[in-house]
C-alpha angles and dihedrals in degrees: 000000000000091000090051090050092049096048092042089053093050091048092050091053091045090053089055090051091052089053091049091048090052092051090050094048097047092039099047110017109025108098105160107168099233094170096043129096119287091251091056092049093052091044089057090053091049094049093047097034098124098043093045090049092051092048094048092046090051099046094045117019098030091041090054094050093050091043090057090064092053092046090054092044092054091046090054089049091060099034095101098039135091091255093071095122093049090044091053090051090050091048090052090057090043092055091047090051090051090053093047096051093044090050089049090054093052092046093050096046097042091040091053090052090051092050093051092048093045092050090069091069107018121021095181092052090047090054092050090049092050091053089053092047091049092048093051093046093049093044094053105034118359117033099047123040098180096122094046091046093053090049093053092044094051092045090051091050090051090050094049094048093047094039093238118158122352123318090236092057091050093046088052087051091054089053092047091050093049091049091050093050089048090062088082081084108076100241123122092217092072093049090049092047090051093050097046096042091046090056088059091045093050093049094050091042090052093048090049093052093048091046089053091049091052091048090052090051091050093049090050091050092049090050 
């Protein structure tokens, strides 16, 4: 169990780092010319093809793979407690979220490749394809955080009921979950709140898991 705690903690912190990296990239380096001509928009995608592909793969596909470890770690944490039913429900949403973000990553990366290749013969068609790729990516993994919000909310309720981790961490989780659910309303503020607050949640969750792993090691050494 201590190894699961340790790896779950590292994954939680890594998820926070992926979020931070995404905020830095889109805040400081992303310069997609939304108001420019179609040709200029496609040219930007062509010139930044590799970096955009790496970023989209990281924030979606890689995020989903790492998230799966945390989902399983939290499920194991609750497996012997009275909140098993609620934990299973939370895990169900966690698994669905993993699938959605990984699918979003594949759609965005493969779609970007298709757009760049198509741009060589038909710029207008490439632009239409990019709009479709963006719509699918946002619909599954970026523009609506309902599934992720429900997962965090249910996990936090399990933790509070079973008195796992600190109350402050679980209260933050309730806020994160509520912010994620609120993204069903099309306002950027809720998506930003979910992202920023989840960074804090992931960091504290990771620290809590690692602290538990160290405590288990110490108890084993004392025994």
